[in-house]
py3Dmol code that shows the C-alpha trace and the ligand (Angstrom):
import py3Dmol

protein = """\
ATOM      1  CA  MET A   1       7.581 -24.079  12.054  1.00  0.00           C
ATOM      2  CA  LYS A   2       4.150 -22.373  11.821  1.00  0.00           C
ATOM      3  CA  ALA A   3       3.173 -18.739  12.269  1.00  0.00           C
ATOM      4  CA  THR A   4       0.439 -16.159  11.531  1.00  0.00           C
ATOM      5  CA  ALA A   5       0.788 -12.533  10.903  1.00  0.00           C
ATOM      6  CA  VAL A   6      -1.635  -9.630  10.179  1.00  0.00           C
ATOM      7  CA  ALA A   7      -0.520  -6.687   8.056  1.00  0.00           C
ATOM      8  CA  PRO A   8      -2.515  -3.591   6.906  1.00  0.00           C
ATOM      9  CA  SER A   9      -2.542  -2.088   3.453  1.00  0.00           C
ATOM     10  CA  ASN A  10      -1.347   1.346   3.254  1.00  0.00           C
ATOM     11  CA  ILE A  11      -2.251   4.526   1.302  1.00  0.00           C
ATOM     12  CA  ALA A  12       0.777   6.792   0.218  1.00  0.00           C
ATOM     13  CA  PHE A  13       0.465  10.400   0.788  1.00  0.00           C
ATOM     14  CA  ILE A  14       3.823  10.917  -1.062  1.00  0.00           C
ATOM     15  CA  LYS A  15       3.851   8.207  -3.710  1.00  0.00           C
ATOM     16  CA  TYR A  16       6.186   5.727  -5.231  1.00  0.00           C
ATOM     17  CA  TRP A  17       6.067   5.523  -8.958  1.00  0.00           C
ATOM     18  CA  GLY A  18       9.216   4.309 -10.758  1.00  0.00           C
ATOM     19  CA  LYS A  19      12.291   2.449  -9.824  1.00  0.00           C
ATOM     20  CA  GLU A  20      15.927   3.236 -10.022  1.00  0.00           C
ATOM     21  CA  ASN A  21      16.890  -0.435  -9.884  1.00  0.00           C
ATOM     22  CA  SER A  22      14.220  -3.053 -10.756  1.00  0.00           C
ATOM     23  CA  ASP A  23      16.189  -6.078  -9.557  1.00  0.00           C
ATOM     24  CA  PHE A  24      16.288  -4.703  -5.964  1.00  0.00           C
ATOM     25  CA  ARG A  25      13.101  -2.597  -6.249  1.00  0.00           C
ATOM     26  CA  LEU A  26      14.972   0.645  -5.402  1.00  0.00           C
ATOM     27  CA  PRO A  27      12.566   3.517  -5.793  1.00  0.00           C
ATOM     28  CA  LEU A  28      13.296   6.813  -7.721  1.00  0.00           C
ATOM     29  CA  ASN A  29      12.032   8.716  -4.591  1.00  0.00           C
ATOM     30  CA  SER A  30      11.244   8.338  -0.924  1.00  0.00           C
ATOM     31  CA  SER A  31       7.554   7.916  -0.148  1.00  0.00           C
ATOM     32  CA  PHE A  32       5.305   8.415   2.918  1.00  0.00           C
ATOM     33  CA  SER A  33       2.117   6.424   3.834  1.00  0.00           C
ATOM     34  CA  MET A  34      -0.537   5.714   6.364  1.00  0.00           C
ATOM     35  CA  ASN A  35      -1.380   2.072   7.415  1.00  0.00           C
ATOM     36  CA  LEU A  36      -5.089   1.220   6.987  1.00  0.00           C
ATOM     37  CA  SER A  37      -7.128  -0.312   9.798  1.00  0.00           C
ATOM     38  CA  GLU A  38      -9.806  -2.101   7.875  1.00  0.00           C
ATOM     39  CA  THR A  39      -8.133  -3.419   4.808  1.00  0.00           C
ATOM     40  CA  TYR A  40      -5.564  -5.988   5.970  1.00  0.00           C
ATOM     41  CA  THR A  41      -4.229  -9.483   5.083  1.00  0.00           C
ATOM     42  CA  THR A  42      -3.939 -12.362   7.514  1.00  0.00           C
ATOM     43  CA  THR A  43      -1.398 -15.013   6.512  1.00  0.00           C
ATOM     44  CA  THR A  44      -0.328 -18.384   8.058  1.00  0.00           C
ATOM     45  CA  VAL A  45       2.813 -20.028   6.987  1.00  0.00           C
ATOM     46  CA  GLU A  46       3.988 -23.445   7.898  1.00  0.00           C
ATOM     47  CA  PHE A  47       7.426 -24.892   6.755  1.00  0.00           C
ATOM     48  CA  SER A  48       7.772 -28.738   7.116  1.00  0.00           C
ATOM     49  CA  PRO A  49      10.511 -31.152   5.812  1.00  0.00           C
ATOM     50  CA  SER A  50       7.593 -33.467   4.877  1.00  0.00           C
ATOM     51  CA  TYR A  51       6.155 -31.096   2.331  1.00  0.00           C
ATOM     52  CA  LYS A  52       7.193 -31.904  -1.341  1.00  0.00           C
ATOM     53  CA  ASN A  53       6.400 -28.426  -2.685  1.00  0.00           C
ATOM     54  CA  ASP A  54       5.189 -25.047  -1.844  1.00  0.00           C
ATOM     55  CA  ASP A  55       1.412 -24.801  -1.661  1.00  0.00           C
ATOM     56  CA  VAL A  56      -0.405 -21.428  -1.637  1.00  0.00           C
ATOM     57  CA  VAL A  57      -4.089 -21.043  -0.805  1.00  0.00           C
ATOM     58  CA  PHE A  58      -6.065 -17.779  -1.150  1.00  0.00           C
ATOM     59  CA  VAL A  59      -9.183 -18.018   1.071  1.00  0.00           C
ATOM     60  CA  GLY A  60     -12.310 -16.871  -0.882  1.00  0.00           C
ATOM     61  CA  GLY A  61     -10.760 -16.869  -4.266  1.00  0.00           C
ATOM     62  CA  GLU A  62      -7.875 -17.929  -6.535  1.00  0.00           C
ATOM     63  CA  PHE A  63      -4.373 -16.580  -7.093  1.00  0.00           C
ATOM     64  CA  SER A  64      -3.270 -16.166 -10.755  1.00  0.00           C
ATOM     65  CA  VAL A  65      -0.230 -18.096 -11.923  1.00  0.00           C
ATOM     66  CA  ARG A  66       1.758 -14.838 -11.668  1.00  0.00           C
ATOM     67  CA  GLU A  67       0.488 -14.193  -8.095  1.00  0.00           C
ATOM     68  CA  THR A  68       1.395 -17.687  -6.996  1.00  0.00           C
ATOM     69  CA  GLU A  69       4.830 -17.468  -8.558  1.00  0.00           C
ATOM     70  CA  ARG A  70       5.495 -14.164  -6.692  1.00  0.00           C
ATOM     71  CA  VAL A  71       4.631 -15.870  -3.327  1.00  0.00           C
ATOM     72  CA  THR A  72       6.755 -18.932  -4.190  1.00  0.00           C
ATOM     73  CA  ASP A  73       9.633 -16.632  -5.175  1.00  0.00           C
ATOM     74  CA  ALA A  74       9.410 -14.919  -1.851  1.00  0.00           C
ATOM     75  CA  LEU A  75       9.420 -18.315   0.009  1.00  0.00           C
ATOM     76  CA  GLY A  76      12.516 -19.218  -1.985  1.00  0.00           C
ATOM     77  CA  LYS A  77      14.281 -16.003  -0.858  1.00  0.00           C
ATOM     78  CA  MET A  78      13.385 -16.748   2.699  1.00  0.00           C
ATOM     79  CA  ARG A  79      14.727 -20.303   2.387  1.00  0.00           C
ATOM     80  CA  GLU A  80      18.016 -18.804   0.870  1.00  0.00           C
ATOM     81  CA  LYS A  81      18.263 -16.205   3.691  1.00  0.00           C
ATOM     82  CA  THR A  82      17.721 -18.614   6.468  1.00  0.00           C
ATOM     83  CA  ARG A  83      19.509 -21.617   4.811  1.00  0.00           C
ATOM     84  CA  THR A  84      16.454 -23.710   5.090  1.00  0.00           C
ATOM     85  CA  HIS A  85      15.366 -26.433   2.669  1.00  0.00           C
ATOM     86  CA  SER A  86      11.829 -27.170   3.771  1.00  0.00           C
ATOM     87  CA  TYR A  87       8.808 -26.271   1.504  1.00  0.00           C
ATOM     88  CA  ALA A  88       5.821 -24.307   2.966  1.00  0.00           C
ATOM     89  CA  ARG A  89       2.060 -24.258   3.124  1.00  0.00           C
ATOM     90  CA  VAL A  90       0.674 -20.762   2.951  1.00  0.00           C
ATOM     91  CA  LYS A  91      -2.863 -19.707   3.555  1.00  0.00           C
ATOM     92  CA  THR A  92      -3.902 -16.111   3.149  1.00  0.00           C
ATOM     93  CA  LYS A  93      -7.062 -14.023   3.403  1.00  0.00           C
ATOM     94  CA  ASN A  94      -7.980 -10.382   2.958  1.00  0.00           C
ATOM     95  CA  THR A  95     -10.708  -8.389   4.730  1.00  0.00           C
ATOM     96  CA  PHE A  96     -11.419  -6.666   1.476  1.00  0.00           C
ATOM     97  CA  PRO A  97     -12.897  -8.411  -1.677  1.00  0.00           C
ATOM     98  CA  LYS A  98     -10.305  -9.458  -4.196  1.00  0.00           C
ATOM     99  CA  GLY A  99     -10.741  -7.794  -7.514  1.00  0.00           C
ATOM    100  CA  THR A 100     -12.020  -4.414  -6.141  1.00  0.00           C
ATOM    101  CA  GLY A 101      -8.729  -2.784  -6.910  1.00  0.00           C
ATOM    102  CA  ILE A 102      -7.313  -2.191  -3.433  1.00  0.00           C
ATOM    103  CA  ALA A 103      -3.626  -2.936  -3.744  1.00  0.00           C
ATOM    104  CA  ALA A 104      -3.289  -6.140  -1.714  1.00  0.00           C
ATOM    105  CA  SER A 105       0.359  -6.693  -2.669  1.00  0.00           C
ATOM    106  CA  ALA A 106       1.514  -4.281   0.158  1.00  0.00           C
ATOM    107  CA  SER A 107      -0.471  -6.039   2.914  1.00  0.00           C
ATOM    108  CA  GLY A 108       0.063  -9.407   1.317  1.00  0.00           C
ATOM    109  CA  PHE A 109       3.855  -9.379   1.104  1.00  0.00           C
ATOM    110  CA  ALA A 110       4.199  -7.618   4.603  1.00  0.00           C
ATOM    111  CA  ALA A 111       2.091 -10.384   6.178  1.00  0.00           C
ATOM    112  CA  LEU A 112       4.043 -13.098   4.277  1.00  0.00           C
ATOM    113  CA  THR A 113       7.314 -11.703   5.371  1.00  0.00           C
ATOM    114  CA  VAL A 114       6.464 -11.410   8.996  1.00  0.00           C
ATOM    115  CA  ALA A 115       4.701 -14.797   9.242  1.00  0.00           C
ATOM    116  CA  GLY A 116       7.361 -16.564   7.195  1.00  0.00           C
ATOM    117  CA  PHE A 117      10.400 -15.583   9.283  1.00  0.00           C
ATOM    118  CA  ALA A 118       8.428 -16.083  12.492  1.00  0.00           C
ATOM    119  CA  ALA A 119       7.543 -19.597  11.296  1.00  0.00           C
ATOM    120  CA  LEU A 120      11.211 -20.291  10.697  1.00  0.00           C
ATOM    121  CA  GLY A 121      12.088 -18.801  14.135  1.00  0.00           C
ATOM    122  CA  PHE A 122      14.426 -16.445  12.405  1.00  0.00           C
ATOM    123  CA  SER A 123      14.542 -13.135  14.164  1.00  0.00           C
ATOM    124  CA  LEU A 124      15.054 -10.182  11.945  1.00  0.00           C
ATOM    125  CA  SER A 125      15.092  -6.444  12.914  1.00  0.00           C
ATOM    126  CA  GLU A 126      12.115  -4.350  11.762  1.00  0.00           C
ATOM    127  CA  LYS A 127      14.377  -2.663   9.338  1.00  0.00           C
ATOM    128  CA  ASP A 128      15.501  -5.922   7.760  1.00  0.00           C
ATOM    129  CA  LEU A 129      11.939  -7.185   7.574  1.00  0.00           C
ATOM    130  CA  THR A 130      10.997  -3.941   5.649  1.00  0.00           C
ATOM    131  CA  ILE A 131      14.003  -4.605   3.305  1.00  0.00           C
ATOM    132  CA  PHE A 132      12.930  -8.151   2.645  1.00  0.00           C
ATOM    133  CA  ALA A 133       9.357  -7.058   2.011  1.00  0.00           C
ATOM    134  CA  ARG A 134      10.442  -4.457  -0.344  1.00  0.00           C
ATOM    135  CA  LEU A 135      12.277  -7.015  -2.502  1.00  0.00           C
ATOM    136  CA  CYS A 136       8.906  -8.718  -2.885  1.00  0.00           C
ATOM    137  CA  SER A 137       6.746  -5.750  -3.635  1.00  0.00           C
ATOM    138  CA  GLY A 138       7.992  -2.098  -3.102  1.00  0.00           C
ATOM    139  CA  SER A 139       5.087  -0.581  -1.149  1.00  0.00           C
ATOM    140  CA  ALA A 140       4.931  -3.814   1.182  1.00  0.00           C
ATOM    141  CA  CYS A 141       7.855  -2.374   3.097  1.00  0.00           C
ATOM    142  CA  ARG A 142       5.655   0.468   4.327  1.00  0.00           C
ATOM    143  CA  SER A 143       3.063  -1.969   5.787  1.00  0.00           C
ATOM    144  CA  ILE A 144       5.616  -3.248   8.432  1.00  0.00           C
ATOM    145  CA  PRO A 145       6.306  -0.297  10.898  1.00  0.00           C
ATOM    146  CA  ASP A 146       3.595   1.375  12.995  1.00  0.00           C
ATOM    147  CA  GLY A 147       1.252   4.097  11.726  1.00  0.00           C
ATOM    148  CA  PHE A 148       2.635   6.719   9.512  1.00  0.00           C
ATOM    149  CA  VAL A 149       5.671   5.377   7.609  1.00  0.00           C
ATOM    150  CA  LEU A 150       8.634   6.775   5.675  1.00  0.00           C
ATOM    151  CA  TRP A 151      10.304   4.607   3.026  1.00  0.00           C
ATOM    152  CA  GLU A 152      13.732   5.972   2.598  1.00  0.00           C
ATOM    153  CA  LYS A 153      14.720   5.884  -1.007  1.00  0.00           C
ATOM    154  CA  GLY A 154      18.304   4.902  -0.070  1.00  0.00           C
ATOM    155  CA  ASP A 155      21.060   4.073  -2.583  1.00  0.00           C
ATOM    156  CA  SER A 156      21.458   0.342  -2.001  1.00  0.00           C
ATOM    157  CA  SER A 157      19.437  -2.589  -0.893  1.00  0.00           C
ATOM    158  CA  GLU A 158      20.655  -2.036   2.826  1.00  0.00           C
ATOM    159  CA  THR A 159      19.814   1.628   2.819  1.00  0.00           C
ATOM    160  CA  SER A 160      16.302   1.479   1.163  1.00  0.00           C
ATOM    161  CA  TYR A 161      13.965   0.658   4.147  1.00  0.00           C
ATOM    162  CA  ALA A 162      10.904   1.894   5.858  1.00  0.00           C
ATOM    163  CA  ARG A 163      10.484   3.255   9.380  1.00  0.00           C
ATOM    164  CA  SER A 164       7.645   4.802  11.462  1.00  0.00           C
ATOM    165  CA  LEU A 165       7.723   8.566  11.589  1.00  0.00           C
ATOM    166  CA  TYR A 166       4.622   8.774  13.779  1.00  0.00           C
ATOM    167  CA  PRO A 167       2.645   6.016  15.589  1.00  0.00           C
ATOM    168  CA  HIS A 168      -0.838   5.296  14.436  1.00  0.00           C
ATOM    169  CA  THR A 169      -2.300   7.041  17.521  1.00  0.00           C
ATOM    170  CA  TYR A 170      -0.566  10.350  16.650  1.00  0.00           C
ATOM    171  CA  TRP A 171      -3.251  12.044  14.522  1.00  0.00           C
ATOM    172  CA  ASP A 172      -6.919  11.028  14.144  1.00  0.00           C
ATOM    173  CA  LEU A 173      -6.913  10.816  10.414  1.00  0.00           C
ATOM    174  CA  SER A 174      -9.380   8.709   8.477  1.00  0.00           C
ATOM    175  CA  ASP A 175      -9.141   7.325   5.021  1.00  0.00           C
ATOM    176  CA  VAL A 176     -12.703   6.873   3.761  1.00  0.00           C
ATOM    177  CA  LEU A 177     -12.068   4.545   0.903  1.00  0.00           C
ATOM    178  CA  VAL A 178     -14.726   4.682  -1.796  1.00  0.00           C
ATOM    179  CA  ILE A 179     -14.879   1.739  -4.007  1.00  0.00           C
ATOM    180  CA  VAL A 180     -16.098   2.724  -7.357  1.00  0.00           C
ATOM    181  CA  ASP A 181     -15.422  -0.274  -9.407  1.00  0.00           C
ATOM    182  CA  ALA A 182     -15.678  -3.951  -8.417  1.00  0.00           C
ATOM    183  CA  LYS A 183     -14.336  -5.361 -11.650  1.00  0.00           C
ATOM    184  CA  MET A 184     -11.299  -3.431 -12.252  1.00  0.00           C
ATOM    185  CA  LYS A 185      -8.758  -4.547 -14.794  1.00  0.00           C
ATOM    186  CA  LYS A 186      -5.555  -2.872 -14.020  1.00  0.00           C
ATOM    187  CA  VAL A 187      -2.123  -2.820 -15.483  1.00  0.00           C
ATOM    188  CA  PRO A 188       0.123  -4.394 -12.927  1.00  0.00           C
ATOM    189  CA  THR A 189       2.067  -1.625 -11.170  1.00  0.00           C
ATOM    190  CA  THR A 190       5.454  -3.483 -11.733  1.00  0.00           C
ATOM    191  CA  GLU A 191       4.854  -3.232 -15.394  1.00  0.00           C
ATOM    192  CA  GLY A 192       3.491   0.268 -15.375  1.00  0.00           C
ATOM    193  CA  GLN A 193       6.485   1.590 -13.374  1.00  0.00           C
ATOM    194  CA  MET A 194       8.950   0.189 -15.912  1.00  0.00           C
ATOM    195  CA  ARG A 195       7.672   2.797 -18.405  1.00  0.00           C
ATOM    196  CA  VAL A 196       7.763   5.795 -16.068  1.00  0.00           C
ATOM    197  CA  GLN A 197      10.659   7.415 -17.929  1.00  0.00           C
ATOM    198  CA  THR A 198       8.632   7.540 -21.201  1.00  0.00           C
ATOM    199  CA  SER A 199       6.678  10.487 -19.603  1.00  0.00           C
ATOM    200  CA  PRO A 200       7.908  13.889 -20.324  1.00  0.00           C
ATOM    201  CA  PHE A 201       6.840  14.849 -16.857  1.00  0.00           C
ATOM    202  CA  TRP A 202       8.627  12.346 -14.542  1.00  0.00           C
ATOM    203  CA  LYS A 203      11.727  14.476 -14.062  1.00  0.00           C
ATOM    204  CA  GLN A 204       9.552  17.483 -13.069  1.00  0.00           C
ATOM    205  CA  ARG A 205       7.779  15.315 -10.589  1.00  0.00           C
ATOM    206  CA  MET A 206      11.067  14.044  -9.077  1.00  0.00           C
ATOM    207  CA  GLN A 207      12.263  17.741  -8.658  1.00  0.00           C
ATOM    208  CA  LYS A 208       9.104  18.526  -6.676  1.00  0.00           C
ATOM    209  CA  ILE A 209       9.091  15.410  -4.314  1.00  0.00           C
ATOM    210  CA  PRO A 210      11.541  16.773  -1.668  1.00  0.00           C
ATOM    211  CA  GLU A 211       9.570  19.938  -1.321  1.00  0.00           C
ATOM    212  CA  ARG A 212       6.315  18.052  -0.964  1.00  0.00           C
ATOM    213  CA  MET A 213       7.916  15.616   1.515  1.00  0.00           C
ATOM    214  CA  LYS A 214       8.882  18.578   3.639  1.00  0.00           C
ATOM    215  CA  LYS A 215       5.412  20.058   3.476  1.00  0.00           C
ATOM    216  CA  VAL A 216       3.897  16.788   4.570  1.00  0.00           C
ATOM    217  CA  GLN A 217       6.352  16.502   7.502  1.00  0.00           C
ATOM    218  CA  THR A 218       5.559  20.102   8.460  1.00  0.00           C
ATOM    219  CA  ALA A 219       1.853  19.318   8.250  1.00  0.00           C
ATOM    220  CA  PHE A 220       2.412  16.332  10.625  1.00  0.00           C
ATOM    221  CA  GLU A 221       4.526  18.345  13.079  1.00  0.00           C
ATOM    222  CA  GLU A 222       1.854  21.016  13.228  1.00  0.00           C
ATOM    223  CA  LYS A 223      -1.167  18.844  12.644  1.00  0.00           C
ATOM    224  CA  ASN A 224      -1.997  21.307   9.914  1.00  0.00           C
ATOM    225  CA  PHE A 225      -4.734  19.426   7.978  1.00  0.00           C
ATOM    226  CA  SER A 226      -5.147  21.817   5.055  1.00  0.00           C
ATOM    227  CA  LEU A 227      -1.413  21.743   4.382  1.00  0.00           C
ATOM    228  CA  LEU A 228      -1.436  18.002   4.422  1.00  0.00           C
ATOM    229  CA  GLY A 229      -4.520  17.795   2.180  1.00  0.00           C
ATOM    230  CA  GLU A 230      -3.375  20.372  -0.507  1.00  0.00           C
ATOM    231  CA  THR A 231      -0.034  18.653  -0.660  1.00  0.00           C
ATOM    232  CA  ILE A 232      -1.313  15.106  -1.094  1.00  0.00           C
ATOM    233  CA  GLU A 233      -3.962  16.148  -3.735  1.00  0.00           C
ATOM    234  CA  GLU A 234      -1.168  17.967  -5.703  1.00  0.00           C
ATOM    235  CA  GLU A 235       1.090  14.783  -5.278  1.00  0.00           C
ATOM    236  CA  CYS A 236      -1.671  12.437  -6.410  1.00  0.00           C
ATOM    237  CA  LEU A 237      -2.391  14.516  -9.490  1.00  0.00           C
ATOM    238  CA  SER A 238       1.335  14.735 -10.402  1.00  0.00           C
ATOM    239  CA  MET A 239       1.712  10.876 -10.167  1.00  0.00           C
ATOM    240  CA  HIS A 240      -1.413  10.444 -12.417  1.00  0.00           C
ATOM    241  CA  GLU A 241      -0.147  13.081 -14.816  1.00  0.00           C
ATOM    242  CA  VAL A 242       2.982  10.929 -15.275  1.00  0.00           C
ATOM    243  CA  MET A 243       1.050   7.736 -15.543  1.00  0.00           C
ATOM    244  CA  GLN A 244      -1.333   9.260 -18.106  1.00  0.00           C
ATOM    245  CA  THR A 245       1.547  10.503 -20.271  1.00  0.00           C
ATOM    246  CA  GLN A 246       3.599   7.376 -20.176  1.00  0.00           C
ATOM    247  CA  VAL A 247       3.872   5.430 -23.476  1.00  0.00           C
ATOM    248  CA  PRO A 248       1.543   3.639 -23.534  1.00  0.00           C
ATOM    249  CA  PRO A 249      -0.593   5.804 -21.172  1.00  0.00           C
ATOM    250  CA  LEU A 250      -2.085   4.409 -18.057  1.00  0.00           C
ATOM    251  CA  PHE A 251      -5.643   5.734 -17.399  1.00  0.00           C
ATOM    252  CA  TYR A 252      -6.743   4.353 -14.003  1.00  0.00           C
ATOM    253  CA  TRP A 253      -9.739   6.668 -13.414  1.00  0.00           C
ATOM    254  CA  ASN A 254     -13.327   6.217 -14.487  1.00  0.00           C
ATOM    255  CA  ASP A 255     -16.244   8.574 -14.730  1.00  0.00           C
ATOM    256  CA  LEU A 256     -17.251   8.141 -11.064  1.00  0.00           C
ATOM    257  CA  THR A 257     -13.624   8.663 -10.012  1.00  0.00           C
ATOM    258  CA  ARG A 258     -13.642  12.078 -11.728  1.00  0.00           C
ATOM    259  CA  LYS A 259     -17.125  12.937 -10.417  1.00  0.00           C
ATOM    260  CA  LEU A 260     -15.951  12.283  -6.841  1.00  0.00           C
ATOM    261  CA  MET A 261     -12.813  14.427  -7.351  1.00  0.00           C
ATOM    262  CA  LYS A 262     -14.907  17.326  -8.374  1.00  0.00           C
ATOM    263  CA  LEU A 263     -17.496  16.610  -5.543  1.00  0.00           C
ATOM    264  CA  ILE A 264     -14.728  16.645  -3.002  1.00  0.00           C
ATOM    265  CA  GLN A 265     -13.643  20.139  -4.293  1.00  0.00           C
ATOM    266  CA  THR A 266     -17.246  21.299  -3.843  1.00  0.00           C
ATOM    267  CA  TRP A 267     -17.811  19.815  -0.435  1.00  0.00           C
ATOM    268  CA  ARG A 268     -14.539  21.572   0.558  1.00  0.00           C
ATOM    269  CA  SER A 269     -15.854  24.841  -0.693  1.00  0.00           C
ATOM    270  CA  GLU A 270     -18.930  24.313   1.453  1.00  0.00           C
ATOM    271  CA  GLY A 271     -16.855  23.924   4.561  1.00  0.00           C
ATOM    272  CA  LEU A 272     -16.066  20.104   4.784  1.00  0.00           C
ATOM    273  CA  PRO A 273     -12.241  19.660   5.105  1.00  0.00           C
ATOM    274  CA  VAL A 274     -11.679  16.600   2.874  1.00  0.00           C
ATOM    275  CA  TYR A 275      -9.015  15.808   0.244  1.00  0.00           C
ATOM    276  CA  PHE A 276      -8.560  12.959  -2.234  1.00  0.00           C
ATOM    277  CA  THR A 277      -5.662  10.626  -3.100  1.00  0.00           C
ATOM    278  CA  ILE A 278      -5.860   7.878  -5.664  1.00  0.00           C
ATOM    279  CA  ASP A 279      -3.540   4.889  -6.315  1.00  0.00           C
ATOM    280  CA  ALA A 280      -3.120   2.801  -9.434  1.00  0.00           C
ATOM    281  CA  GLY A 281      -6.823   2.173  -9.698  1.00  0.00           C
ATOM    282  CA  PRO A 282     -10.129   4.047  -9.895  1.00  0.00           C
ATOM    283  CA  ASN A 283     -11.014   4.014  -6.163  1.00  0.00           C
ATOM    284  CA  VAL A 284     -10.914   7.281  -4.256  1.00  0.00           C
ATOM    285  CA  HIS A 285      -9.320   7.643  -0.897  1.00  0.00           C
ATOM    286  CA  CYS A 286     -11.049  10.557   0.922  1.00  0.00           C
ATOM    287  CA  ILE A 287      -8.685  11.823   3.666  1.00  0.00           C
ATOM    288  CA  VAL A 288     -10.476  13.520   6.593  1.00  0.00           C
ATOM    289  CA  GLU A 289     -10.018  14.107  10.250  1.00  0.00           C
ATOM    290  CA  LYS A 290     -12.083  11.613  12.238  1.00  0.00           C
ATOM    291  CA  LYS A 291     -14.529  14.276  13.558  1.00  0.00           C
ATOM    292  CA  HIS A 292     -15.664  14.880   9.902  1.00  0.00           C
ATOM    293  CA  VAL A 293     -16.239  11.228   8.887  1.00  0.00           C
ATOM    294  CA  ALA A 294     -19.982  11.102   9.690  1.00  0.00           C
ATOM    295  CA  LEU A 295     -20.617  14.208   7.503  1.00  0.00           C
ATOM    296  CA  LEU A 296     -18.603  12.830   4.677  1.00  0.00           C
ATOM    297  CA  GLN A 297     -20.466   9.554   4.765  1.00  0.00           C
ATOM    298  CA  GLU A 298     -23.814  11.450   4.668  1.00  0.00           C
ATOM    299  CA  LYS A 299     -22.495  13.300   1.499  1.00  0.00           C
ATOM    300  CA  LEU A 300     -21.402  10.078  -0.051  1.00  0.00           C
ATOM    301  CA  GLN A 301     -24.750   8.556   0.348  1.00  0.00           C
ATOM    302  CA  THR A 302     -26.165  11.025  -2.168  1.00  0.00           C
ATOM    303  CA  VAL A 303     -23.825   9.730  -4.823  1.00  0.00           C
ATOM    304  CA  SER A 304     -25.123   6.945  -7.022  1.00  0.00           C
ATOM    305  CA  GLY A 305     -23.048   4.141  -8.333  1.00  0.00           C
ATOM    306  CA  ILE A 306     -20.743   3.643  -5.378  1.00  0.00           C
ATOM    307  CA  HIS A 307     -19.873   0.019  -4.710  1.00  0.00           C
ATOM    308  CA  ALA A 308     -18.774   0.194  -1.123  1.00  0.00           C
ATOM    309  CA  VAL A 309     -17.268   2.587   1.393  1.00  0.00           C
ATOM    310  CA  ILE A 310     -14.615   1.554   3.837  1.00  0.00           C
ATOM    311  CA  VAL A 311     -13.714   3.812   6.820  1.00  0.00           C
ATOM    312  CA  ASN A 312     -10.074   3.309   7.765  1.00  0.00           C
ATOM    313  CA  SER A 313      -8.196   4.907  10.618  1.00  0.00           C
ATOM    314  CA  ALA A 314      -4.445   4.793  10.977  1.00  0.00           C
ATOM    315  CA  ALA A 315      -3.250   1.265  12.119  1.00  0.00           C
ATOM    316  CA  PRO A 316      -0.221  -0.492  13.587  1.00  0.00           C
ATOM    317  CA  GLY A 317       2.182  -2.266  11.329  1.00  0.00           C
ATOM    318  CA  ALA A 318       2.481  -6.021  10.602  1.00  0.00           C
ATOM    319  CA  HIS A 319       2.608  -8.284  13.575  1.00  0.00           C
ATOM    320  CA  VAL A 320       2.298 -11.936  14.613  1.00  0.00           C
ATOM    321  CA  ILE A 321      -0.964 -13.099  16.085  1.00  0.00           C
ATOM    322  CA  PRO A 322      -1.601 -16.419  17.935  1.00  0.00           C
ATOM    323  CA  GLN A 323      -4.543 -17.782  15.943  1.00  0.00           C
ATOM    324  CA  HIS A 324      -3.590 -19.596  12.762  1.00  0.00           C
ATOM    325  CA  LEU A 325      -5.963 -19.981   9.568  1.00  0.00           C
ATOM    326  CA  TRP A 326      -5.785 -23.778  10.026  1.00  0.00           C
TER     327      TRP A 326
END
"""
ligand_1 = """\
14
PMV
O 4.442 -1.614 -4.651
P 3.719 -1.611 -5.967
O 4.617 -2.107 -7.012
O 2.406 -2.288 -5.905
O 3.540 -0.015 -6.209
C 2.629 0.787 -5.678
C 2.541 2.084 -6.230
C 1.346 2.942 -5.883
O 0.414 2.213 -5.056
C 0.698 3.478 -7.125
C 1.949 4.249 -5.016
C 2.495 3.931 -3.710
O 3.412 4.575 -3.285
O 1.758 3.125 -2.954
"""
view = py3Dmol.view(width=600, height=400)
view.addModel(protein, "pdb")
view.setStyle({"model": 0}, {"cartoon": {"style": "trace"}})
view.addModel(ligand_1, "xyz")
view.setStyle({"model": 1}, {"stick": {}})
view.zoomTo()
view.show()
């Protein structure tokens, strides 16, 4: 009744912003992401008939009431699905410091899903695991399959799931993640996404997504890095255009975010092939091929105010490991 899983966080190249159905977390559009090797969650879950309640421990910090509730809700859904009555102990830790604005809900709920069902000895297909994780936190479904992952929008809970399009070994891409703010206060994405349709630009963005998705897939087939980079930057800017024109507007960037975006353009014009993408926070994900990581790191060293730099490569999806957290 005890199991441990590791799950990577992921960075979306084609992003998910807005739901068609909030109850089932069905997205407005399909999305595509890369699993990240250095920012991951490890979670141990143990169910026992002797436990009187669910107990959730976050190693090295604390969960807010809301975060704890989301975990216990997920445990409740697991019990319902497996017809179990036992409560659980959950211990979870991240490789990245909490509060630095790296979305931990993707890696967190993917690890909880895989560890929880394994602890219950309940075997689910990868597809069904991604569906369960999606119900806990949308982007978590993309942290379960290997490498470069497509989350199909679908039109029902059964058809909205994630699958690997390319294994993590397919292309030597790196995400050099620049942490620019250690004390980020962010509007939770669940809340922000509810107001997507108040932006006058959301429909325009939706119309462009299929074309961008095709371009990203072509870039992968051909390993065409500039096509990939141009498309993901355009996609990132279009998501933030929607965020910034929602009512009320969501401004996730700070001065250093904007400075880095401009520097990346400059470095590119000087011959370093690097592109940015940014999630619901101020941190900048610099996408480069592995062979250019060292030069990019040198350039980043000249920029003041950076809190930390984490060099990620593409990673496998969530999986069970034999060592438990207690
Ligand atoms: O899964 P959520 O509700 O944390 O939403 C994540 C949304 C973005 O990170 C902004 C984009 C994405 O597709 O990951």
